[in-house]
VOPA-73893 format. One line per 3 residues: for each residue x, y, z of N, C-alpha, C, O. Coordinates in pm, whole numbers, plus 50000, padded with zeros to 5 digits. Example, Ala and Ser with C-alpha at 12.3 -4.5 7.8 and 13.67 -1.06 7.14 Angstrom:
// VOPA-73893
51319:49431:50780:51230:49550:50780:51320:49670:50780:51424:49668:50846 ~ 51285:49775:50708:51367:49894:50714:51290:50003:50787:51341:50114:50804
END
This chain:
// VOPA-73893
08773:46628:84782:08729:46750:84853:08834:46862:84795:08949:46830:84763 ~ 08786:46990:84784:08868:47092:84749:08964:47133:84837:08953:47110:84958 ~ 09065:47198:84785:09174:47234:84889:09144:47312:84991:09201:47290:85098
09049:47419:84981:09018:47489:85092:08944:47405:85201:08952:47437:85319 ~ 08879:47308:85163:08801:47230:85254:08893:47136:85317:08870:47104:85434 ~ 09002:47082:85252:09079:47002:85321:09172:47080:85428:09216:47026:85529
09195:47202:85395:09287:47278:85481:09205:47330:85620:09261:47351:85728 ~ 09066:47346:85594:08980:47369:85715:08970:47261:85795:08983:47276:85916 ~ 08947:47132:85740:08930:47015:85805:09035:46967:85883:09011:46916:85993
09160:46978:85835:09280:46965:85930:09296:47088:86036:09312:47066:86157 ~ 09292:47197:85989:09311:47312:86081:09216:47321:86183:09235:47389:86284 ~ 09093:47241:86158:09005:47258:86274:09046:47180:86401:08994:47201:86511
09143:47088:86379:09191:47010:86483:09294:47102:86560:09309:47080:86681 ~ 09364:47199:86502:09447:47288:86565:09349:47370:86667:09372:47386:86787 ~ 09240:47419:86599:09133:47505:86675:09107:47424:86813:09123:47470:86926
09063:47291:86778:09015:47225:86900:09117:47196:86995:09083:47187:87113 ~ 09251:47179:86957:09345:47159:87049:09396:47286:87123:09461:47280:87227 ~ 09362:47397:87062:09391:47532:87142:09258:47552:87232:09263:47614:87338
09154:47503:87190:09021:47512:87272:09052:47432:87392:09030:47481:87503 ~ 09098:47319:87379:09103:47221:87490:09205:47286:87603:09173:47278:87722 ~ 09318:47345:87567:09424:47414:87657:09352:47537:87733:09362:47555:87854
09280:47615:87649:09192:47718:87708:09093:47676:87808:09080:47736:87915 ~ 09022:47571:87775:08914:47505:87855:08983:47463:88004:08935:47496:88113 ~ 09096:47390:87988:09143:47343:88113:09205:47464:88198:09201:47456:88321
09258:47570:88140:09311:47673:88216:09188:47758:88287:09198:47807:88399 ~ 09074:47769:88204:08964:47841:88264:08894:47787:88367:08841:47857:88453 ~ 08889:47651:88367:08812:47572:88477:08919:47552:88598:08869:47504:88700
09042:47578:88603:09121:47535:88710:09080:47610:88844:09070:47546:88949 ~ 09056:47744:88839:09006:47810:88942:08890:47721:89031:08894:47688:89149 ~ 08802:47700:88946:08671:47633:89003:08696:47483:89057:08636:47432:89152
08802:47416:88971:08834:47279:89023:08910:47293:89178:08885:47222:89276 ~ 09005:47399:89172:09075:47415:89304:08960:47450:89406:08964:47396:89517 ~ 08870:47527:89379:08771:47555:89488:08679:47440:89529:08639:47420:89644
08651:47365:89421:08547:47236:89453:08617:47137:89528:08561:47092:89628 ~ 08734:47095:89495:08800:46977:89549:08920:47024:89645:08990:46940:89701 ~ 08938:47142:89658:09048:47193:89763:09178:47129:89755:09236:47076:89850
09227:47139:89614:09353:47071:89599:09468:47151:89610:09464:47271:89584 ~ 09582:47086:89652:09694:47166:89692:09758:47221:89574:09720:47188:89462 ~ 09857:47305:89595:09954:47366:89490:10005:47261:89406:09983:47266:89285
10082:47150:89465:10135:47054:89375:10043:46974:89312:10081:46909:89214 ~ 09920:46965:89352:09808:46892:89257:09778:46983:89152:09761:46928:89044 ~ 09769:47097:89153:09737:47209:89076:09834:47203:88940:09797:47205:88823
09971:47195:88993:10078:47182:88889:10068:47057:88819:10090:47058:88698 ~ 10034:46937:88884:10014:46812:88817:09906:46814:88717:09923:46773:88602 ~ 09791:46864:88762:09692:46869:88676:09711:46946:88556:09668:46901:88450
09778:47069:88561:09812:47161:88454:09916:47098:88362:09920:47128:88243 ~ 09999:47014:88417:10105:46958:88325:10064:46821:88266:10125:46771:88172 ~ 09961:46762:88323:09923:46633:88269:09894:46628:88117:09934:46538:88044
09827:46724:88081:09802:46735:87934:09919:46751:87856:09923:46698:87745 ~ 10037:46832:87910:10144:46851:87824:10239:46715:87821:10303:46681:87722 ~ 10236:46653:87933:10299:46519:87943:10236:46421:87830:10304:46342:87763
10110:46436:87820:10035:46336:87724:10074:46400:87576:10088:46321:87483 ~ 10088:46517:87556:10108:46564:87425:10263:46529:87383:10291:46505:87266 ~ 10346:46528:87471:10487:46471:87441:10490:46332:87410:10569:46294:87323
10413:46249:87470:10387:46113:87441:10324:46098:87301:10369:46021:87216 ~ 10217:46176:87284:10138:46162:87159:10215:46205:87049:10209:46137:86947 ~ 10297:46321:87052:10364:46360:86941:10484:46263:86912:10514:46254:86793
10544:46203:86982:10663:46116:86956:10601:45990:86880:10646:45952:86772 ~ 10494:45928:86944:10452:45810:86876:10375:45831:86753:10380:45743:86667 ~ 10298:45946:86731:10213:45966:86613:10314:46010:86497:10295:45975:86381
10412:46081:86532:10521:46124:86426:10568:45995:86349:10568:45985:86227 ~ 10611:45892:86440:10669:45777:86373:10570:45687:86295:10600:45629:86191 ~ 10445:45681:86357:10336:45604:86303:10297:45672:86148:10286:45614:86040
10281:45802:86178:10232:45869:86054:10345:45854:85925:10305:45844:85809 ~ 10472:45853:85956:10564:45818:85859:10557:45673:85801:10600:45649:85689 ~ 10510:45593:85871:10496:45455:85837:10359:45422:85785:10346:45356:85681
10251:45469:85861:10118:45433:85807:10048:45531:85725:09951:45496:85658 ~ 10093:45654:85725:10045:45767:85666:09966:45873:85756:09930:45841:85869 ~ 09942:45987:85709:09891:46099:85788:09752:46078:85812:09709:46085:85927
09677:46052:85714:09519:46053:85728:09481:45954:85826:09385:45993:85893 ~ 09523:45839:85858:09475:45748:85947:09507:45799:86084:09422:45781:86172 ~ 09638:45870:86117:09657:45935:86253:09557:46034:86274:09494:46035:86380
09537:46120:86182:09449:46249:86194:09311:46212:86235:09245:46296:86296 ~ 09254:46081:86204:09128:46031:86254:09137:45977:86392:09057:46009:86481 ~ 09251:45879:86411:09240:45806:86519:09283:45899:86662:09236:45871:86773
09362:45991:86643:09397:46077:86747:09274:46158:86789:09269:46191:86907 ~ 09175:46195:86706:09065:46262:86762:08971:46167:86828:08910:46206:86927 ~ 08955:46043:86781:08882:45952:86848:08916:45933:86979:08832:45912:87066
09044:45938:87001:09101:45912:87160:09077:46046:87223:09055:46049:87344 ~ 09080:46159:87153:09061:46278:87227:08925:46303:87262:08896:46356:87369 ~ 08828:46263:87168:08691:46290:87196:08639:46193:87324:08576:46242:87418
08669:46067:87317:08641:45996:87432:08702:46036:87585:08634:46034:87687 ~ 08828:46069:87577:08898:46115:87694:08845:46250:87744:08843:46277:87864 ~ 08799:46339:87640:08744:46476:87680:08619:46448:87738:08590:46511:87839
08534:46358:87690:08396:46328:87746:08410:46265:87897:08337:46297:87991 ~ 08511:46175:87902:08534:46130:88026:08581:46225:88145:08554:46209:88264 ~ 08660:46334:88084:08701:46422:88183:08602:46517:88222:08612:46577:88329
08499:46536:88137:08394:46619:88185:08309:46554:88303:08247:46622:88384 ~ 08314:46423:88306:08222:46349:88411:08318:46303:88520:08279:46211:88593 ~ 08441:46356:88539:08527:46298:88634:08480:46299:88775:08440:46403:88828
08485:46166:88845:08433:46170:88986:08527:46231:89084:08487:46267:89195 ~ 08658:46244:89047:08766:46290:89143:08888:46328:89072:08914:46304:88954 ~ 08961:46390:89159:09088:46452:89099:09164:46359:89015:09188:46389:88897
09202:46256:89063:09309:46139:88996:09249:46101:88860:09314:46087:88757 ~ 09110:46084:88874:09059:46038:88724:09070:46159:88636:09114:46141:88523 ~ 09039:46269:88670:09046:46383:88574:09209:46388:88535:09241:46387:88416
09307:46394:88638:09437:46400:88585:09475:46281:88478:09546:46302:88379 ~ 09426:46171:88506:09444:46045:88416:09384:46072:88278:09448:46045:88176 ~ 09265:46123:88273:09211:46152:88146:09260:46260:88068:09248:46263:87945
09319:46357:88144:09386:46484:88076:09513:46418:88009:09545:46455:87896 ~ 09577:46333:88068:09711:46275:87993:09647:46214:87860:09692:46250:87751 ~ 09550:46129:87869:09494:46081:87733:09456:46189:87645:09493:46187:87528
09378:46296:87697:09354:46412:87607:09468:46459:87556:09466:46471:87434 ~ 09592:46498:87624:09709:46529:87567:09772:46440:87468:09839:46487:87376 ~ 09754:46304:87484:09827:46225:87378:09750:46246:87245:09811:46237:87138
09609:46275:87250:09545:46287:87117:09571:46429:87071:09586:46438:86949 ~ 09579:46536:87136:09618:46678:87103:09765:46669:87058:09796:46727:86954 ~ 09842:46612:87117:09991:46604:87093:10013:46531:86941:10087:46578:86856
09943:46422:86927:09932:46339:86815:09890:46419:86697:09943:46408:86587 ~ 09790:46503:86725:09728:46587:86595:09823:46696:86573:09853:46721:86456 ~ 09872:46758:86660:09956:46872:86631:10079:46822:86543:10120:46891:86450
10137:46695:86579:10258:46652:86519:10232:46613:86385:10327:46612:86306 ~ 10109:46578:86344:10072:46528:86218:09998:46635:86114:10015:46645:85992 ~ 09916:46706:86194:09838:46822:86125:09934:46919:86053:09916:46948:85935
10031:46966:86123:10137:47071:86067:10211:47014:85941:10222:47086:85842 ~ 10265:46881:85945:10324:46835:85851:10234:46819:85716:10270:46849:85602 ~ 10123:46770:85748:09999:46750:85656:09978:46882:85572:09976:46879:85449
09965:46989:85638:09928:47113:85580:10057:47162:85499:10044:47200:85383 ~ 10157:47160:85552:10286:47202:85476:10297:47121:85345:10322:47174:85237 ~ 10276:46988:85362:10297:46901:85230:10174:46928:85148:10192:46923:85026
10053:46955:85190:09946:46976:85112:09954:47093:85042:09928:47099:84922 ~ 09995:47209:85122:09982:47344:85061:10090:47375:84965:10072:47472:84890 ~ 10209:47301:84956:10314:47324:84868:10383:47466:84901:10421:47501:85013
10392:47543:84780:10441:47659:84778:10359:47781:84860:10403:47894:84882 ~ 10246:47736:84893:10164:47840:84972:10167:47810:85132:10093:47867:85212 ~ 10254:47723:85164:10265:47681:85291:10273:47788:85404:10218:47776:85513
10345:47890:85367:10355:47994:85470:10226:48079:85506:10203:48108:85623 ~ 10146:48117:85404:10017:48163:85424:09911:48078:85482:09829:48123:85561 ~ 09915:47955:85442:09835:47845:85489:09847:47832:85628:09753:47844:85707
09981:47805:85663:10017:47787:85805:09973:47903:85896:09923:47887:86007 ~ 09995:48024:85838:09957:48147:85909:09810:48152:85942:09769:48186:86052 ~ 09727:48114:85831:09586:48119:85846:09539:48023:85928:09441:48053:85995
09591:47904:85941:09557:47799:86027:09587:47829:86169:09520:47791:86265 ~ 09692:47899:86174:09733:47934:86332:09657:48057:86379:09642:48072:86501 ~ 09609:48145:86298:09541:48257:86319:09403:48210:86364:09341:48271:86451
09352:48088:86295:09222:48040:86348:09237:47967:86479:09137:47953:86549 ~ 09352:47920:86518:09375:47862:86651:09357:47958:86761:09323:47919:86872 ~ 09377:48080:86735:09372:48181:86833:09232:48177:86881:09219:48201:87001
09125:48152:86813:08999:48165:86835:08959:48048:86933:08860:48059:87005 ~ 09034:47940:86932:09009:47825:87019:09001:47866:87154:08903:47834:87222 ~ 09103:47940:87206:09112:47983:87340:09008:48103:87376:08964:48111:87491
08978:48173:87300:08880:48285:87311:08743:48199:87320:08667:48229:87412 ~ 08711:48109:87247:08592:48038:87273:08588:47976:87402:08494:47991:87481 ~ 08697:47902:87424:08709:47842:87563:08690:47922:87682:08631:47879:87781
08742:48047:87674:08728:48146:87772:08576:48191:87779:08514:48204:87885 ~ 08531:48210:87670:08383:48262:87652:08294:48147:87715:08212:48171:87803 ~ 08313:48032:87670:08219:47916:87740:08238:47898:87892:08146:47875:87971
08362:47910:87922:08392:47922:88076:08331:48030:88147:08285:48012:88260 ~ 08328:48148:88089:08279:48271:88158:08125:48258:88172:08068:48327:88257 ~ 08054:48173:88092:07918:48173:88107:07895:48061:88196:07807:48070:88283
07972:47946:88182:07939:47805:88266:07968:47840:88405:07884:47810:88491 ~ 08073:47897:88438:08139:47902:88573:08053:47994:88671:08093:48018:88785 ~ 07948:48038:88626:07846:48123:88712:07769:48021:88789:07714:48056:88893
07761:47897:88748:07678:47790:88810:07750:47672:88886:07859:47638:88840 ~ 07714:47620:88970:07786:47487:89058:07813:47388:88941:07734:47364:88850 ~ 07928:47338:88957:07975:47240:88875:08002:47286:88719:08026:47204:88631
07996:47417:88698:08005:47458:88557:08131:47439:88500:08150:47475:88384 ~ 08221:47389:88566:08372:47363:88501:08370:47250:88426:08466:47225:88353 ~ 08254:47159:88433:08250:47042:88348:08209:47075:88191:08239:47000:88098
08139:47191:88178:08074:47244:88053:08181:47267:87965:08162:47213:87855 ~ 08300:47335:87975:08391:47363:87879:08449:47232:87815:08458:47212:87694 ~ 08487:47148:87916:08535:47007:87881:08431:46934:87803:08474:46870:87707
08319:46931:87824:08202:46860:87754:08201:46916:87617:08191:46842:87519 ~ 08213:47054:87608:08199:47113:87472:08313:47057:87387:08294:47007:87276 ~ 08425:47066:87441:08535:47011:87364:08514:46872:87295:08542:46852:87177
08464:46781:87376:08437:46641:87338:08337:46670:87213:08370:46625:87103 ~ 08219:46740:87224:08115:46759:87114:08181:46825:86988:08135:46806:86876 ~ 08279:46895:87007:08340:46969:86894:08414:46849:86798:08450:46876:86683
08429:46738:86848:08520:46639:86779:08420:46574:86670:08469:46523:86568 ~ 08297:46576:86689:08204:46487:86603:08211:46547:86468:08247:46476:86374 ~ 08179:46682:86448:08178:46757:86292:08351:46723:86235:08379:46692:86119
08430:46736:86325:08565:46741:86283:08602:46599:86225:08662:46594:86117 ~ 08569:46487:86290:08575:46367:86229:08497:46319:86110:08534:46232:86032 ~ 08387:46383:86104:08291:46366:86002:08363:46420:85875:08368:46347:85776
08415:46534:85872:08486:46598:85769:08617:46524:85734:08646:46485:85621 ~ 08680:46513:85826:08814:46449:85802:08825:46309:85752:08930:46269:85702 ~ 08718:46230:85764:08729:46097:85695:08727:46112:85540:08752:46014:85470
08698:46226:85489:08698:46237:85356:08823:46304:85292:08832:46313:85170 ~ 08908:46347:85366:09036:46406:85325:09109:46298:85263:09084:46181:85292 ~ 09217:46337:85162:09286:46244:85094:09411:46239:85164:09446:46322:85247
09484:46130:85126:09623:46109:85197:09719:46210:85141:09703:46256:85029 ~ 09823:46245:85221:09933:46339:85157:10001:46289:85034:10062:46182:85038 ~ 09995:46357:84931:10065:46315:84808:10205:46308:84836:10266:46216:84780
10268:46384:84907:10412:46382:84943:10455:46261:85025:10566:46209:85008 ~ 10360:46215:85117:10375:46095:85185:10379:45977:85093:10465:45891:85107 ~ 10280:45971:84990:10266:45863:84916:10396:45845:84828:10439:45733:84800
10454:45958:84788:10568:45956:84698:10691:45916:84770:10775:45844:84715 ~ 10707:45961:84895:10836:45959:84964:10824:45891:85107:10912:45920:85188 ~ 10729:45809:85143:10708:45771:85281:10798:45644:85296:10822:45563:85206
10848:45637:85433:10929:45512:85467:10871:45376:85435:10757:45345:85471 ~ 10931:45316:85385:10888:45166:85338:10882:45075:85456:10799:44984:85460 ~ 10980:45101:85569:11003:45023:85682:11049:45101:85789:11094:45214:85772
11039:45042:85912:11076:45097:86022:11233:45122:86033:11284:45201:86112 ~ 11303:45043:85940:11460:45052:85922:11473:45196:85843:11562:45275:85874 ~ 11395:45219:85757:11412:45345:85676:11393:45476:85779:11460:45579:85768
11302:45456:85868:11266:45574:85952:11397:45592:86051:11445:45699:86086 ~ 11442:45467:86084:11574:45485:86185:11689:45547:86102:11766:45624:86160 ~ 11707:45520:85978:11815:45575:85905:11796:45735:85881:11890:45814:85873
11662:45770:85871:11636:45915:85850:11663:45992:85977:11705:46108:85978 ~ 11636:45918:86086:11637:45994:86218:11784:46020:86243:11819:46132:86281 ~ 11874:45919:86222:12012:45936:86243:12096:46015:86138:12217:46033:86153
12034:46053:86045:12088:46167:85934:12147:46278:86010:12074:46335:86092 ~ 12264:46316:85995:12316:46442:86057:12246:46562:86027:12218:46641:86118 ~ 12211:46587:85895:12132:46691:85867:11994:46712:85922:11948:46818:85962
11941:46605:85917:11805:46583:85962:11804:46609:86125:11712:46671:86178 ~ 11899:46565:86187:11900:46579:86341:11913:46742:86358:11833:46804:86429 ~ 12005:46797:86298:12043:46932:86303:11923:47013:86281:11888:47092:86367
11858:46999:86171:11726:47076:86154:11617:47053:86255:11544:47146:86288 ~ 11606:46943:86302:11503:46895:86399:11541:46975:86540:11461:47039:86607 ~ 11661:46959:86564:11720:47027:86690:11677:47181:86693:11612:47231:86784
11723:47248:86582:11710:47386:86569:11571:47438:86568:11540:47543:86624 ~ 11474:47349:86493:11338:47370:86513:11275:47358:86643:11194:47443:86680 ~ 11307:47262:86715:11266:47215:86844:11306:47312:86946:11229:47333:87040
11417:47372:86938:11457:47480:87039:11362:47616:87016:11322:47678:87114 ~ 11331:47654:86891:11263:47766:86876:11107:47739:86918:11041:47825:86975 ~ 11056:47616:86885:10922:47595:86908:10908:47573:87075:10813:47621:87137
10999:47507:87129:11000:47480:87272:10998:47618:87361:10926:47635:87459 ~ 11089:47712:87307:11110:47837:87367:10970:47913:87357:10941:47979:87457 ~ 10883:47913:87258:10765:47973:87227:10658:47904:87323:10580:47969:87393
10660:47768:87320:10543:47701:87387:10560:47713:87541:10467:47728:87619 ~ 10698:47703:87578:10709:47731:87730:10645:47865:87782:10568:47873:87878 ~ 10686:47962:87708:10610:48104:87753:10462:48111:87732:10385:48166:87810
10426:48049:87619:10288:48072:87573:10197:47988:87656:10111:48039:87729 ~ 10216:47853:87646:10129:47751:87705:10141:47768:87851:10037:47756:87915 ~ 10254:47793:87916:10259:47819:88057:10184:47930:88091:10102:47923:88182
10204:48045:88020:10115:48168:88065:09961:48159:88047:09879:48217:88118 ~ 09936:48077:87943:09800:48073:87911:09723:47978:88001:09609:48003:88038 ~ 09789:47868:88034:09739:47759:88128:09707:47819:88250:09609:47772:88307
09773:47922:88311:09753:47969:88440:09700:48114:88452:09692:48173:88560 ~ 09663:48169:88327:09627:48306:88314:09494:48316:88413:09497:48397:88506 ~ 09383:48238:88393:09264:48261:88472:09293:48257:88619:09249:48340:88698
09372:48151:88653:09421:48124:88797:09496:48249:88852:09471:48291:88965 ~ 09583:48305:88775:09663:48405:88820:09561:48533:88837:09570:48600:88940 ~ 09474:48565:88747:09377:48658:88774:09296:48651:88898:09267:48749:88966
09262:48533:88925:09191:48500:89053:09277:48530:89171:09232:48600:89263 ~ 09388:48484:89174:09473:48490:89300:09531:48627:89308:09521:48688:89415 ~ 09589:48681:89207:09654:48818:89212:09570:48934:89222:09596:49025:89301
09441:48935:89124:09368:49041:89114:09229:49033:89195:09150:49127:89202 ~ 09211:48904:89257:09101:48885:89332:08969:48881:89265:08865:48913:89323 ~ 08976:48839:89130:08840:48827:89055:08781:48697:89064:08852:48600:89091
08653:48685:89044:08590:48544:89054:08632:48470:88936:08680:48525:88837 ~ 08613:48340:88947:08640:48249:88825:08583:48289:88704:08649:48297:88601 ~ 08438:48318:88714:08379:48360:88589:08440:48501:88539:08460:48520:88419
08466:48589:88629:08531:48722:88592:08676:48696:88532:08716:48766:88439 ~ 08741:48614:88577:08877:48589:88530:08868:48528:88383:08952:48556:88298 ~ 08763:48444:88358:08739:48407:88212:08715:48507:88133:08774:48506:88026
08629:48612:88159:08595:48724:88084:08719:48805:88062:08743:48848:87949 ~ 08801:48829:88165:08916:48922:88152:09043:48839:88057:09137:48891:87997 ~ 09009:48702:88069:09127:48642:87976:09073:48656:87833:09156:48663:87743
08941:48662:87802:08905:48696:87673:08956:48824:87619:09005:48834:87507 ~ 08939:48930:87710:08987:49060:87667:09143:49065:87652:09190:49140:87566 ~ 09227:48985:87733:09372:48979:87709:09404:48900:87583:09488:48945:87504
09345:48792:87562:09369:48702:87447:09328:48767:87321:09378:48729:87215 ~ 09240:48862:87324:09170:48917:87203:09282:48996:87118:09266:49019:86998 ~ 09384:49032:87181:09485:49102:87105:09562:49017:87009:09630:49068:86920
09550:48889:87027:09611:48806:86956:09560:48797:86795:09634:48767:86701 ~ 09415:48830:86785:09350:48814:86662:09399:48930:86565:09430:48888:86453 ~ 09412:49058:86583:09474:49140:86502:09613:49119:86473:09660:49123:86360
09695:49091:86604:09839:49066:86582:09875:48962:86466:09960:48976:86377 ~ 09777:48841:86492:09802:48732:86401:09765:48775:86250:09826:48727:86154 ~ 09665:48864:86238:09629:48908:86092:09761:48984:86039:09794:48966:85922
09827:49056:86110:09945:49123:86067:10047:49039:86022:10118:49068:85926 ~ 10059:48921:86099:10176:48821:86059:10125:48756:85930:10211:48723:85849 ~ 09983:48729:85897:09947:48667:85785:09980:48754:85655:10024:48711:85549
09949:48881:85687:09994:48985:85572:10136:48988:85554:10182:48981:85440 ~ 10210:48998:85655:10362:49004:85630:10450:48893:85615:10567:48912:85580 ~ 10402:48771:85639:10488:48657:85641:10558:48622:85522:10671:48573:85530
10497:48645:85400:10557:48627:85271:10640:48755:85222:10716:48748:85126 ~ 10621:48866:85289:10690:49000:85233:10803:49021:85323:10909:49048:85267 ~ 10802:49015:85459:10913:49026:85544:11007:48907:85566:11126:48918:85596
10938:48788:85546:11015:48667:85577:10980:48620:85713:10934:48697:85798 ~ 11003:48489:85735:10958:48417:85867:11070:48467:85974:11033:48491:86088 ~ 11200:48481:85938:11320:48498:86033:11283:48628:86118:11270:48625:86240
11268:48745:86038:11235:48884:86124:11129:48875:86201:11137:48923:86315 ~ 11024:48822:86162:10897:48813:86240:10929:48727:86367:10898:48769:86479 ~ 10986:48616:86350:11018:48531:86465:11098:48599:86570:11075:48591:86690
11217:48683:86504:11317:48720:86600:11248:48864:86690:11274:48890:86807 ~ 11171:48930:86617:11125:49045:86669:10998:49019:86765:10968:49088:86863 ~ 10935:48915:86723:10813:48858:86811:10890:48795:86955:10855:48833:87067
10982:48711:86938:11044:48673:87049:11095:48798:87152:11076:48798:87274 ~ 11157:48895:87082:11208:48994:87165:11109:49061:87237:11114:49077:87359 ~ 11005:49108:87155:10882:49171:87225:10817:49095:87336:10789:49155:87440
10789:48962:87323:10746:48874:87429:10841:48875:87550:10805:48900:87665 ~ 10957:48849:87513:11061:48852:87637:11050:48970:87712:11032:48961:87834 ~ 11058:49096:87650:11050:49216:87718:10913:49217:87820:10912:49250:87939
10818:49180:87750:10676:49168:87817:10695:49083:87934:10662:49133:88041 ~ 10740:48965:87933:10733:48869:88038:10829:48921:88149:10795:48915:88267 ~ 10950:48973:88110:11043:49023:88214:10975:49151:88274:11000:49170:88393
10897:49238:88214:10840:49349:88284:10723:49292:88385:10711:49342:88497 ~ 10641:49190:88341:10534:49131:88409:10611:49063:88543:10577:49093:88658 ~ 10695:48989:88521:10765:48926:88631:10818:49020:88727:10796:49003:88847
10886:49118:88687:10944:49213:88779:10827:49288:88860:10833:49317:88980 ~ 10725:49313:88779:10614:49389:88853:10542:49298:88969:10498:49350:89072 ~ 10535:49159:88944:10479:49071:89029:10566:49058:89134:10511:49078:89242
10690:49030:89140:10792:49004:89233:10819:49127:89320:10822:49117:89443 ~ 10839:49241:89258:10882:49342:89342:10780:49452:89403:10816:49535:89486 ~ 10655:49443:89353:10547:49513:89416:10491:49436:89536:10464:49317:89522
10473:49495:89647:10409:49429:89763:10266:49426:89725:10205:49501:89647 ~ 10219:49316:89801:10084:49285:89790:09970:49402:89795:09874:49396:89718 ~ 09984:49510:89889:09887:49606:89900:09875:49703:89788:09771:49765:89763
09992:49713:89717:10001:49810:89599:09905:49726:89475:09877:49786:89372 ~ 09875:49629:89490:09808:49562:89377:09663:49605:89365:09598:49575:89264 ~ 09611:49674:89462:09477:49710:89465:09473:49839:89375:09366:49865:89319
09574:49916:89359:09569:50048:89303:09570:50025:89147:09629:49932:89093 ~ 09497:50125:89080:09482:50109:88928:09596:50121:88842:09599:50063:88733 ~ 09702:50204:88889:09831:50217:88806:09896:50087:88809:09959:50052:88710
09886:50007:88918:09963:49874:88921:09885:49781:88837:09946:49711:88757 ~ 09753:49773:88846:09678:49692:88758:09676:49721:88616:09680:49633:88530 ~ 09669:49840:88595:09673:49879:88442:09816:49848:88374:09826:49814:88256
09919:49862:88458:10063:49820:88413:10068:49665:88391:10126:49617:88294 ~ 10009:49593:88477:10007:49450:88453:09928:49406:88339:09968:49311:88271 ~ 09814:49471:88312:09720:49450:88204:09807:49466:88083:09830:49372:88007
09856:49590:88067:09938:49624:87946:10050:49541:87910:10083:49523:87793 ~ 10116:49484:88023:10229:49400:87994:10181:49268:87946:10253:49200:87873 ~ 10070:49229:87981:09992:49080:87943:09968:49111:87784:10003:49031:87699
09910:49223:87756:09864:49243:87622:09996:49260:87533:09984:49223:87416 ~ 10103:49303:87566:10237:49324:87506:10289:49198:87483:10348:49180:87376 ~ 10278:49092:87574:10340:48969:87578:10259:48883:87490:10321:48804:87418
10124:48886:87483:10042:48799:87391:10052:48846:87248:10065:48770:87152 ~ 10043:48997:87238:10062:49053:87104:10175:49021:87020:10164:48989:86902 ~ 10293:49031:87089:10418:48997:87030:10428:48863:86990:10471:48825:86882
10375:48772:87106:10380:48632:87064:10305:48591:86931:10349:48511:86848 ~ 10198:48650:86923:10116:48624:86793:10163:48697:86683:10139:48650:86571 ~ 10227:48804:86692:10290:48873:86577:10399:48796:86503:10430:48828:86388
10454:48696:86566:10566:48628:86489:10587:48463:86523:10563:48368:86449 ~ 10636:48462:86646:10658:48315:86690:10553:48206:86694:10582:48086:86684 ~ 10430:48253:86709:10334:48170:86719:10303:48098:86574:10251:47987:86569
10342:48173:86458:10317:48116:86346:10442:48065:86284:10446:47958:86223 ~ 10542:48142:86301:10664:48087:86223:10748:47969:86284:10827:47903:86217 ~ 10723:47950:86410:10797:47818:86465:10737:47699:86420:10805:47596:86419
10607:47699:86379:10569:47578:86319:10598:47560:86183:10565:47451:86137 ~ 10659:47650:86096:10681:47673:85973:10853:47642:85936:10894:47563:85851 ~ 10920:47713:86011:11052:47703:85995:11134:47746:86107:11080:47815:86194
11265:47711:86118:11354:47768:86219:11425:47876:86174:11447:47889:86053 ~ 11469:47964:86264:11532:48092:86227:11679:48079:86188:11771:48130:86252 ~ 11694:48005:86073:11838:47993:86026:11838:48059:85876:11943:48064:85811
END
């Protein structure tokens, strides 16, 4: 396969992973309405995928160092596809929550291996390649919101976005089975589990991983947390319908497309550290403003246009600055 085809085949997994997160967020209001689940159950369902992602990333990282990147990039999406299909046909809440954990394992495993594979495969072009891959990932949530907006107008429509996620796996697996193994892994892979243990306990390795983990965690907490509950927030705070909340989420999330393109253009000119710092700063200010607006404003004022426009603007600022730097740079390098 040619290099662009390999990059697309691996990057498509990132697109589907972000699609899946958007799909769950957009169907949450409809699930709450249909099954009358309590607040604690909503939180449980929302976090089940992330719990699976933690498990999947930890396991797959070790297995990819021992067995290779390619086999994990195939197996993780087999698991994801099956679990996503079973999620779409869930008979009850507990079944759906359990399947979402398995879905998370598949997504987490793919993220943990796809990013290193792209870095190793792209070589000196890794900055721009990773930025392009993450730019494409922004479309995942937009597509999920769009599918949800169309499907949620009908009874049981929440199952459609989850079902579409399972269907997307088929072409990805077909293309991925042709990708080569990482040349960097072939040259430097761990020969035994003992070698992996020695690498993990190396002081410089642990310091680098810790710093990278802190920046990535900081971004993901703000981004995935906000994204997961954005449609539900629009329903409960603004009083929109589930379908309307999905369309409004598309409008808010659309700001990430031009913002991410700016990152692609500047990442090799300005450097990753400045983009990451300024992006975090802008996102922090946007979240502080939004949180203050939601906490301090009494409920009756939320019906007035000025309050609503202010909330929309702060959401746009939050998503825009996130896509402008941290969304891309945290998966490439830590700010050191």
